[in-house]
ROKE-503105 format. One record per residue (C-alpha): chain; x, y, z; residue in three letters. Coordinates in Angstrom, 1 decimal, padded with zeros to 4 digits. Layout:
% residues N
  chaine       x       y       z  residu
       A       X       Y       Z     ALA
...
This chain:
% residues 513
  chaine       x       y       z  residu
       A   023.4  -071.5  -087.0     MET
       A   021.4  -073.3  -089.4     THR
       A   018.3  -071.4  -088.8     SER
       A   020.3  -068.4  -088.7     LEU
       A   021.6  -069.4  -092.6     TYR
       A   018.2  -070.5  -093.4     ASP
       A   017.2  -066.8  -092.6     GLU
       A   019.6  -065.3  -094.1     PHE
       A   019.0  -067.1  -097.8     ARG
       A   015.2  -066.3  -097.3     VAL
       A   016.0  -062.6  -096.6     ALA
       A   018.4  -062.7  -100.0     LEU
       A   015.9  -064.7  -101.7     HIS
       A   013.1  -061.8  -101.0     SER
       A   016.0  -058.9  -101.8     VAL
       A   016.8  -060.8  -105.5     TRP
       A   013.1  -061.3  -106.3     THR
       A   012.6  -057.2  -105.9     ARG
       A   016.2  -056.7  -107.8     ARG
       A   014.6  -054.2  -110.0     TRP
       A   013.4  -052.3  -107.1     LEU
       A   016.9  -052.4  -105.6     VAL
       A   018.2  -051.0  -108.9     LEU
       A   015.6  -048.3  -109.1     ALA
       A   016.0  -047.0  -105.4     VAL
       A   019.9  -047.2  -105.9     ALA
       A   019.5  -045.0  -109.2     TRP
       A   017.5  -042.4  -107.7     GLY
       A   019.5  -041.9  -104.4     ILE
       A   022.7  -042.0  -106.2     CYS
       A   021.6  -039.4  -108.7     ILE
       A   019.8  -037.2  -106.0     LEU
       A   023.1  -037.4  -104.0     GLY
       A   025.7  -036.8  -106.5     TRP
       A   023.8  -033.9  -107.5     LEU
       A   023.5  -032.5  -104.3     ALA
       A   027.3  -033.3  -103.7     ILE
       A   028.0  -031.6  -107.5     ALA
       A   025.9  -028.3  -106.3     SER
       A   028.6  -027.9  -103.9     ILE
       A   031.7  -025.6  -104.6     PRO
       A   035.0  -026.2  -103.8     ASN
       A   037.0  -024.7  -101.1     ARG
       A   040.4  -023.6  -101.3     TYR
       A   042.7  -022.7  -098.6     ASP
       A   045.5  -020.5  -099.0     SER
       A   048.2  -019.9  -096.0     ARG
       A   050.4  -017.5  -095.3     ALA
       A   052.8  -015.9  -092.3     ARG
       A   054.1  -012.7  -091.1     LEU
       A   056.2  -010.9  -088.8     LEU
       A   054.8  -007.8  -087.4     VAL
       A   057.2  -005.8  -085.2     ASP
       A   055.3  -002.8  -083.7     VAL
       A   057.7   000.2  -082.2     ASN
       A   055.4   002.8  -080.4     GLU
       A   055.7   006.0  -080.6     ILE
       A   053.7   007.2  -077.7     LEU
       A   055.0   006.5  -074.1     PRO
       A   052.9   003.8  -072.3     ASP
       A   050.9   006.3  -070.2     ASP
       A   049.9   008.2  -073.1     ALA
       A   048.3   005.6  -075.3     GLN
       A   045.6   006.5  -077.6     ILE
       A   042.7   004.0  -076.8     GLY
       A   043.4   002.7  -073.5     GLY
       A   046.1   000.3  -074.4     GLY
       A   044.4  -002.5  -075.9     ARG
       A   046.5  -006.0  -076.3     PRO
       A   048.6  -005.4  -079.6     GLN
       A   047.8  -008.9  -080.9     ILE
       A   044.0  -007.7  -080.7     ASP
       A   044.6  -004.5  -082.4     GLN
       A   046.6  -006.1  -085.4     ILE
       A   044.0  -008.5  -086.0     ARG
       A   041.3  -006.1  -086.3     GLU
       A   043.3  -003.9  -088.7     THR
       A   043.8  -006.6  -090.8     LEU
       A   040.2  -007.8  -091.2     THR
       A   038.7  -004.4  -090.9     SER
       A   035.8  -003.2  -093.3     ALA
       A   038.1  -000.5  -095.1     ARG
       A   040.9  -003.2  -095.6     ASN
       A   038.1  -005.6  -096.8     MET
       A   036.6  -003.4  -099.0     GLU
       A   040.0  -002.4  -101.0     LYS
       A   040.9  -006.4  -101.0     VAL
       A   037.4  -007.0  -102.5     ALA
       A   038.1  -004.0  -105.4     ALA
       A   041.5  -005.4  -105.8     THR
       A   040.7  -009.1  -106.5     THR
       A   037.7  -008.4  -108.6     GLY
       A   035.0  -009.6  -106.0     LEU
       A   033.4  -005.9  -106.0     LEU
       A   033.0  -004.5  -109.5     PRO
       A   033.1  -000.8  -110.2     ALA
       A   029.9   001.2  -109.1     GLY
       A   029.0  -001.2  -106.8     ALA
       A   026.2  -000.2  -104.2     ASN
       A   026.7  -000.2  -100.5     GLU
       A   024.6  -003.3  -100.3     ARG
       A   027.2  -005.3  -102.8     GLU
       A   029.9  -003.8  -100.4     LYS
       A   028.7  -005.1  -097.4     ALA
       A   028.1  -008.3  -098.7     GLY
       A   031.8  -008.4  -100.2     ALA
       A   032.9  -007.3  -097.1     VAL
       A   031.1  -009.6  -095.2     GLY
       A   032.3  -012.7  -096.8     MET
       A   035.8  -011.9  -096.8     LEU
       A   035.7  -011.1  -093.2     GLN
       A   034.1  -014.9  -092.7     LYS
       A   036.6  -016.5  -094.8     SER
       A   039.8  -014.9  -093.3     ILE
       A   041.3  -016.1  -090.4     LYS
       A   044.1  -014.3  -088.6     VAL
       A   045.9  -016.8  -085.5     ILE
       A   048.4  -015.2  -083.7     PRO
       A   051.6  -017.4  -082.9     GLN
       A   054.6  -016.3  -080.8     GLN
       A   056.9  -013.8  -081.2     ASP
       A   054.6  -011.4  -083.4     ASN
       A   054.0  -013.9  -085.7     ILE
       A   050.7  -014.1  -087.4     PHE
       A   049.5  -017.1  -089.7     GLU
       A   046.7  -015.6  -092.0     ILE
       A   044.4  -018.0  -093.9     THR
       A   042.1  -017.4  -096.7     SER
       A   039.2  -019.8  -097.4     SER
       A   037.5  -019.3  -100.8     VAL
       A   034.5  -021.2  -102.2     ALA
       A   032.6  -018.7  -105.0     VAL
       A   030.0  -021.0  -106.7     GLY
       A   030.0  -018.9  -109.7     SER
       A   033.5  -019.4  -110.5     LEU
       A   035.5  -022.6  -111.7     SER
       A   037.9  -024.5  -109.5     ASP
       A   041.0  -022.9  -111.2     ALA
       A   039.5  -019.2  -110.2     ASP
       A   038.8  -020.2  -106.9     ASN
       A   042.3  -021.5  -106.2     ALA
       A   043.7  -018.3  -107.7     LYS
       A   041.4  -016.1  -105.8     LEU
       A   042.3  -017.5  -102.3     ALA
       A   045.5  -016.7  -102.8     SER
       A   045.0  -013.4  -104.3     GLY
       A   043.1  -012.3  -101.4     VAL
       A   046.3  -012.7  -099.4     LEU
       A   048.3  -011.4  -101.7     ASP
       A   046.1  -007.9  -101.6     SER
       A   045.4  -008.1  -098.1     LEU
       A   049.4  -008.3  -097.1     ILE
       A   049.9  -005.5  -099.6     THR
       A   047.4  -003.3  -098.3     VAL
       A   048.0  -003.7  -094.5     PHE
       A   051.9  -003.0  -095.4     ARG
       A   050.8   000.1  -097.2     ASP
       A   048.3   001.3  -094.6     ASP
       A   050.7   000.3  -091.7     GLN
       A   053.9   002.2  -093.3     LEU
       A   052.1   005.1  -094.4     ARG
       A   050.5   005.5  -090.6     GLY
       A   053.5   005.0  -089.0     GLY
       A   055.3   007.7  -090.7     ARG
       A   052.6   010.0  -089.6     MET
       A   052.3   008.3  -086.1     ASN
       A   054.3   011.0  -084.4     ALA
       A   052.6   013.4  -086.2     ARG
       A   049.6   012.3  -084.9     GLU
       A   050.8   011.5  -081.5     GLY
       A   051.8   015.4  -081.2     LEU
       A   048.6   016.4  -082.5     LYS
       A   046.8   014.6  -079.9     PHE
       A   048.9   015.7  -077.2     LEU
       A   048.6   019.4  -078.7     ASP
       A   044.9   019.2  -078.0     ALA
       A   045.3   017.6  -074.7     GLN
       A   048.2   020.3  -073.5     ILE
       A   045.5   023.3  -074.9     ALA
       A   042.8   021.6  -073.0     ASP
       A   044.6   021.4  -069.8     ARG
       A   045.8   025.0  -070.4     GLU
       A   042.3   026.5  -070.8     LYS
       A   041.3   024.6  -067.7     ALA
       A   044.1   025.9  -066.0     LEU
       A   043.2   029.3  -066.9     ARG
       A   039.9   028.9  -065.9     GLU
       A   040.7   028.0  -062.2     VAL
       A   043.1   030.9  -062.3     GLU
       A   040.4   033.1  -063.3     ALA
       A   038.1   031.9  -060.6     ARG
       A   040.6   032.1  -057.7     ARG
       A   041.3   035.4  -058.6     ALA
       A   038.0   036.5  -058.7     ALA
       A   037.2   034.5  -055.4     PHE
       A   040.4   036.5  -053.8     GLU
       A   039.0   039.6  -055.0     ALA
       A   035.3   039.3  -053.9     GLN
       A   036.4   037.7  -050.1     ASN
       A   039.6   039.9  -050.0     ILE
       A   038.7   040.4  -046.2     GLY
       A   038.3   037.0  -045.3     LEU
       A   041.0   035.4  -047.1     ILE
       A   044.7   036.4  -045.1     PRO
       A   047.4   036.9  -047.7     GLY
       A   050.6   034.5  -048.1     GLY
       A   050.9   031.7  -049.9     SER
       A   049.1   028.6  -049.4     GLY
       A   045.5   027.7  -047.9     SER
       A   044.3   029.1  -044.7     PRO
       A   045.0   025.7  -043.0     ALA
       A   048.7   025.4  -044.1     GLN
       A   049.2   029.3  -043.0     ARG
       A   047.5   028.4  -039.6     VAL
       A   050.0   025.3  -039.2     GLU
       A   053.2   027.1  -040.7     ALA
       A   052.4   029.8  -038.0     ALA
       A   052.1   027.5  -035.6     ARG
       A   055.5   025.9  -036.1     ALA
       A   057.0   029.5  -036.1     GLU
       A   055.0   030.5  -032.7     LEU
       A   056.8   027.3  -031.3     GLY
       A   060.5   028.0  -032.1     GLN
       A   059.8   031.5  -030.9     ILE
       A   058.4   030.5  -027.5     ASP
       A   061.7   028.4  -027.0     SER
       A   063.9   031.2  -028.1     GLN
       A   061.6   033.7  -026.0     LEU
       A   061.9   031.7  -022.9     VAL
       A   065.8   031.7  -023.2     SER
       A   066.0   035.4  -023.9     ALA
       A   064.3   035.9  -020.9     GLN
       A   066.8   033.8  -018.7     ALA
       A   069.4   036.0  -019.9     GLN
       A   067.6   039.1  -019.7     LEU
       A   067.0   037.7  -015.8     ALA
       A   070.8   036.9  -015.4     ALA
       A   071.9   040.5  -016.5     ALA
       A   069.9   042.1  -014.3     ASN
       A   071.0   040.1  -011.5     GLY
       A   074.5   040.9  -012.5     GLN
       A   073.7   044.5  -012.7     LEU
       A   071.8   044.8  -009.4     SER
       A   075.4   043.4  -007.7     SER
       A   077.5   045.9  -009.5     THR
       A   078.4   049.6  -008.2     PRO
       A   077.4   052.3  -010.9     ALA
       A   081.0   054.1  -009.7     THR
       A   084.0   053.5  -007.9     ILE
       A   086.7   055.6  -005.8     ASN
       A   090.3   056.1  -007.7     ILE
       A   092.7   057.6  -005.1     PRO
       A   094.8   060.4  -007.0     GLY
       A   092.8   060.3  -010.4     MET
       A   091.3   063.8  -010.0     GLY
       A   089.7   064.4  -013.2     SER
       A   091.3   061.9  -014.8     VAL
       A   088.2   059.4  -014.6     GLY
       A   086.3   061.8  -017.2     GLY
       A   089.1   060.5  -019.7     GLY
       A   088.2   056.9  -019.2     VAL
       A   084.3   057.6  -020.0     ALA
       A   085.0   059.5  -023.0     ARG
       A   087.4   056.9  -024.4     GLN
       A   084.9   054.3  -023.8     GLN
       A   082.0   056.8  -025.7     LEU
       A   085.0   057.2  -028.6     ALA
       A   085.5   053.1  -028.9     GLY
       A   081.6   052.5  -028.9     ALA
       A   080.8   055.0  -031.9     GLN
       A   083.5   053.4  -033.7     ASN
       A   081.9   050.0  -033.3     GLU
       A   078.7   051.7  -034.4     LEU
       A   079.9   052.9  -037.3     SER
       A   081.8   049.9  -038.0     SER
       A   078.2   047.9  -038.1     MET
       A   076.6   050.5  -040.2     ARG
       A   079.2   049.9  -042.3     ALA
       A   078.5   046.2  -042.5     ARG
       A   075.1   047.0  -043.5     GLY
       A   073.2   046.6  -040.2     LEU
       A   070.1   048.7  -039.9     THR
       A   068.9   050.6  -036.6     ASP
       A   066.8   047.7  -036.0     ALA
       A   069.1   045.4  -035.7     HIS
       A   069.2   044.1  -032.4     PRO
       A   073.0   044.7  -031.9     ASP
       A   072.8   048.1  -033.1     VAL
       A   070.0   048.9  -030.7     ILE
       A   071.9   047.6  -027.9     ALA
       A   075.3   049.5  -028.9     LEU
       A   073.1   052.8  -029.2     LYS
       A   072.0   052.4  -026.0     SER
       A   075.2   052.2  -024.4     GLN
       A   076.5   055.2  -026.2     ILE
       A   073.7   057.0  -024.5     ALA
       A   074.9   055.9  -021.3     SER
       A   078.4   056.7  -022.0     LEU
       A   077.6   060.2  -023.0     LYS
       A   075.7   060.8  -019.6     ALA
       A   078.4   059.9  -018.0     MET
       A   080.9   061.8  -019.8     ALA
       A   078.9   064.9  -019.2     ASP
       A   078.6   064.3  -015.7     ARG
       A   082.7   063.7  -015.5     GLU
       A   083.0   066.9  -017.1     GLY
       A   080.7   069.0  -014.8     ALA
       A   082.1   067.6  -011.8     GLY
       A   085.6   068.8  -012.5     GLY
       A   088.9   067.5  -011.1     GLY
       A   088.0   067.8  -007.4     GLY
       A   086.5   064.4  -006.8     GLY
       A   087.9   060.9  -006.8     GLY
       A   085.1   058.6  -007.8     ASN
       A   084.6   057.5  -011.4     SER
       A   081.9   055.5  -013.8     GLN
       A   082.8   051.8  -013.1     ASN
       A   083.5   050.2  -016.4     PRO
       A   081.6   046.7  -015.5     ALA
       A   078.5   048.4  -014.8     TYR
       A   078.6   050.3  -018.4     ALA
       A   079.0   046.9  -020.0     SER
       A   076.2   045.0  -018.1     LEU
       A   074.2   048.2  -018.7     SER
       A   075.0   047.6  -022.6     ALA
       A   074.0   043.8  -022.2     MET
       A   070.7   044.3  -020.4     ARG
       A   069.9   046.8  -023.1     ALA
       A   070.7   044.3  -025.7     GLU
       A   068.9   041.0  -024.0     ARG
       A   065.6   043.7  -023.4     GLN
       A   065.6   044.5  -027.1     ALA
       A   065.6   040.7  -028.2     THR
       A   062.8   039.8  -025.7     VAL
       A   061.0   042.8  -027.1     SER
       A   061.3   041.5  -030.9     ALA
       A   060.6   037.9  -029.9     LEU
       A   057.4   039.2  -027.7     SER
       A   056.3   041.6  -030.5     SER
       A   056.7   038.8  -033.2     ARG
       A   054.8   036.3  -031.1     LYS
       A   052.0   038.8  -030.3     ALA
       A   051.7   039.1  -034.5     GLN
       A   052.0   035.5  -034.9     LEU
       A   049.0   034.8  -032.1     THR
       A   046.8   037.5  -034.0     GLY
       A   047.6   035.8  -037.5     ASP
       A   046.7   032.4  -035.9     ILE
       A   043.5   033.8  -033.8     ALA
       A   042.3   036.0  -037.5     LYS
       A   042.4   032.9  -039.6     ILE
       A   040.5   030.7  -037.1     THR
       A   038.1   033.3  -036.6     SER
       A   037.6   033.8  -040.3     GLN
       A   037.3   030.0  -040.3     GLN
       A   034.6   029.6  -038.1     ILE
       A   032.7   032.5  -039.1     GLN
       A   032.7   031.7  -042.7     ASN
       A   033.7   028.1  -043.0     PRO
       A   032.3   028.0  -046.5     GLY
       A   034.8   030.1  -047.8     ILE
       A   037.7   028.4  -046.8     ALA
       A   036.8   025.4  -047.9     ALA
       A   035.8   026.9  -051.4     GLU
       A   039.2   028.6  -051.4     TYR
       A   041.3   025.1  -050.9     ASP
       A   038.6   022.9  -053.1     ARG
       A   040.0   026.0  -055.9     ILE
       A   043.8   025.5  -054.9     ASN
       A   043.5   021.8  -055.0     GLY
       A   041.8   021.9  -058.3     GLU
       A   044.8   024.2  -059.7     TYR
       A   047.2   022.1  -058.3     THR
       A   046.0   019.0  -060.2     ALA
       A   045.4   020.7  -063.6     PHE
       A   049.2   022.0  -063.3     LYS
       A   050.5   018.6  -062.6     ALA
       A   048.4   017.3  -065.7     GLN
       A   049.9   020.1  -067.8     TYR
       A   053.6   019.7  -066.5     ASP
       A   053.0   015.9  -067.5     LYS
       A   051.7   016.6  -070.7     LEU
       A   054.3   018.9  -071.8     LEU
       A   057.0   016.4  -070.4     ALA
       A   055.4   013.7  -072.6     GLN
       A   055.2   015.9  -075.6     ARG
       A   059.0   016.4  -075.6     GLU
       A   059.4   012.8  -075.7     GLN
       A   057.1   012.0  -078.4     VAL
       A   059.0   014.7  -080.5     ARG
       A   062.1   013.3  -079.8     MET
       A   061.1   009.6  -080.8     ARG
       A   059.5   011.1  -083.7     GLY
       A   062.7   013.0  -085.2     GLU
       A   064.4   009.2  -084.4     VAL
       A   061.9   007.1  -086.0     GLN
       A   061.6   009.6  -089.0     THR
       A   064.7   007.7  -090.5     GLU
       A   063.3   003.9  -089.6     THR
       A   059.8   002.4  -089.9     ASP
       A   057.3   002.7  -086.9     ALA
       A   055.9  -000.9  -088.2     ILE
       A   058.1  -003.7  -089.5     LYS
       A   056.3  -006.1  -091.4     ILE
       A   058.2  -009.1  -092.9     GLU
       A   056.7  -012.0  -095.1     LEU
       A   057.9  -015.1  -093.5     LEU
       A   055.9  -017.6  -095.8     ASP
       A   054.4  -016.1  -099.0     PRO
       A   050.8  -017.1  -099.7     PRO
       A   050.6  -020.8  -100.6     SER
       A   049.1  -021.6  -103.9     LYS
       A   046.3  -024.5  -103.5     PRO
       A   046.3  -027.1  -106.2     THR
       A   043.4  -029.3  -104.6     SER
       A   040.6  -028.6  -102.7     PRO
       A   040.3  -028.4  -099.0     ALA
       A   036.7  -029.1  -099.1     ALA
       A   034.4  -031.0  -099.8     PRO
       A   036.1  -034.4  -099.9     ASN
       A   034.4  -035.2  -103.1     ARG
       A   035.6  -038.9  -103.9     PRO
       A   034.8  -040.0  -100.3     LEU
       A   031.2  -038.3  -100.7     PHE
       A   030.8  -039.9  -104.1     LEU
       A   031.6  -043.4  -102.6     THR
       A   029.7  -042.8  -099.8     LEU
       A   026.4  -041.9  -102.0     VAL
       A   026.9  -045.0  -104.0     LEU
       A   027.0  -047.4  -101.1     LEU
       A   024.1  -045.7  -099.6     ALA
       A   022.3  -046.3  -102.7     GLY
       A   023.1  -049.8  -103.0     ILE
       A   022.2  -050.0  -099.5     GLY
       A   019.1  -047.9  -099.7     GLY
       A   017.9  -050.4  -102.6     GLY
       A   018.5  -053.5  -100.6     GLY
       A   016.7  -052.0  -097.7     GLY
       A   013.8  -050.9  -099.6     ALA
       A   013.6  -054.2  -101.2     ALA
       A   013.8  -056.3  -097.8     PHE
       A   011.0  -053.9  -096.1     GLY
       A   009.0  -054.7  -099.4     LEU
       A   009.2  -058.6  -098.6     GLY
       A   008.5  -057.9  -094.8     GLN
       A   005.0  -056.2  -096.1     VAL
       A   003.7  -058.6  -098.6     ARG
       A   004.4  -061.9  -096.7     THR
       A   005.6  -065.0  -099.1     SER
       A   006.9  -068.3  -098.4     TYR
       A   010.2  -069.4  -099.9     ALA
       A   010.4  -072.4  -098.5     THR
       A   008.0  -075.2  -097.3     ALA
       A   009.6  -075.2  -093.6     ALA
       A   008.5  -071.5  -093.5     LYS
       A   005.1  -072.2  -094.7     LEU
       A   004.7  -074.7  -092.3     GLU
       A   005.7  -072.4  -089.4     ARG
       A   003.4  -069.9  -090.4     ALA
       A   000.4  -072.1  -091.0     SER
       A   000.8  -074.8  -088.3     GLY
       A  -000.4  -077.4  -090.7     LEU
       A   001.9  -080.2  -091.8     PRO
       A   003.3  -079.4  -095.4     VAL
       A   003.5  -082.8  -097.9     ILE
       A   005.7  -081.5  -100.3     GLY
       A   006.7  -078.8  -102.7     SER
       A   006.9  -078.5  -106.7     ILE
       A   010.1  -077.6  -108.1     THR
       A   009.7  -074.6  -110.6     GLU
       A   010.2  -075.9  -114.3     VAL
       A   011.9  -073.2  -116.5     VAL
       A   011.1  -073.5  -120.1     THR
       A   013.7  -072.6  -122.9     PRO
       A   011.4  -069.4  -123.9     ASP
       A   011.6  -068.5  -120.1     ARG
       A   014.9  -069.3  -119.5     HIS
       A   015.9  -067.0  -122.5     LEU
       A   013.7  -064.3  -120.9     ASP
       A   015.7  -064.7  -117.8     ARG
       A   019.1  -064.3  -119.3     ARG
       A   017.9  -061.3  -121.1     LYS
       A   016.3  -059.9  -117.9     LYS
       A   019.5  -060.5  -116.0     LEU
       A   021.7  -058.8  -118.6     VAL
       A   019.4  -055.7  -118.3     TRP
       A   020.3  -055.6  -114.8     LEU
       A   023.6  -056.2  -115.1     ALA
       A   024.1  -053.3  -117.6     SER
       A   021.9  -051.0  -115.3     GLY
       A   024.1  -051.7  -112.1     GLY
       A   027.4  -051.3  -114.4     GLY
       A   026.0  -048.2  -115.8     ALA
       A   025.6  -047.2  -112.1     LEU
       A   029.4  -048.3  -111.4     VAL
       A   030.4  -046.4  -114.4     GLY
       A   028.8  -043.6  -114.0     LEU
       A   030.4  -043.4  -110.0     TYR
       A   033.9  -043.9  -112.0     ALA
       A   033.1  -041.3  -114.5     LEU
       A   032.5  -038.9  -111.8     LEU
       A   035.9  -039.3  -109.8     LEU
       A   037.8  -039.3  -113.2     VAL
       A   036.2  -035.8  -113.6     ALA
       A   037.1  -035.0  -110.2     GLU
       A   040.5  -035.9  -110.7     PHE
       A   041.1  -034.2  -114.2     ILE
       A   039.3  -030.8  -112.6     GLN
       A   041.7  -031.3  -109.9     ARG
       A   044.5  -031.6  -112.0     GLY
       A   043.6  -028.5  -114.3     MET
       A   043.9  -026.7  -111.3     VAL
       A   047.7  -027.8  -110.7     ALA
């Protein structure tokens, strides 16, 4: 412990013997450090909070720009180059008649100094940091809040003006899209008409593609097959009943009375035919065809009965005549179904043959139809969206598309946010004193001297008999006192300069407030 104490005394003595070096180094470090701190301009920060409530005009699936997140869009709008240029011109950072280089510099400086921090519920905190070396602290503090005032004003004006025009811009955008789709739709229609004209023999009529028509024909053919099987079964049953029924019957004592029965049946059938035609049934209708066949049979029966006179007893069997009419009706049904089946089979064979012989034509026709269908769907969707936008625009002409509310106005800074000049001045003073002491101690280590006899004995390895105390004469004592006063004056002047700089800093801050 004694050894450490002795070493400390020796080091302190080494520094004290070089006290003028300590003072000179301290002054040099402090002057350079304080000049560097003085060259750093004070930075003043101003903060404000905005509430931005956005009411979109366009539907969600018709947004222009791909639907970027709303927060990023507002942040980019606030700090856009156009807005920054307006702010620079309003606050005086950009003089009149500035060139493009000066404009770019002012815009870049503002974009770096302005920060937009999104918070919850569409709230944005905007901070501006201003530190222009050519301006005073009061001007920098005023400029910090002025930048935010100008930015909020420019943003609000642009958004309000843009909000009222948003509906018209949306309609203009949708009108352009509708015009493009309509043009494309007409081009596809023209291509399809030209393709059909060039391949008129290879593309069957009807709606839909060849594959769709084949599928529809096959579905109808399946229904007709089942109906034809049922009609053929009914015709076979009628033929069986007719073969087991006699054509005439013998009625004793009737004479020629039977002829009246045939004529009565003929009159009834003719009346029924007239009734069918009155209902609008044509001659191609199966019921009309069957009834006309029955009338022909009854006419023949009536002629034979009239020619035979009243001598015989045989008469036409009414049941046979009814069965004959039923068979004729069912034959007509079978014939009509068979004809339709043959037609459908021919159509399917024709379309299939065309597809086999010309596969590219069918595929191209299907592609053109698909393209037409897609463009038509897009066109109809855009028309519906345009109607939505028009209705929204009519509602929002009475209100603002974007509502901007200033929650906290831009703050007026009264003290610089950076640098912390009192702390830096103190650190420089301490660094100067420490640097002076370190320089003196280092020089003492280079230039070896022995402050005590024990240190000399350890260094030389020889015994030291004794030491002689310095004798200070009155003149030398007076000289030492003068030098000590000068040293104290130099140190006091350094501390006084430090205190003066602190006082000047606080006075300057008070002038800003």
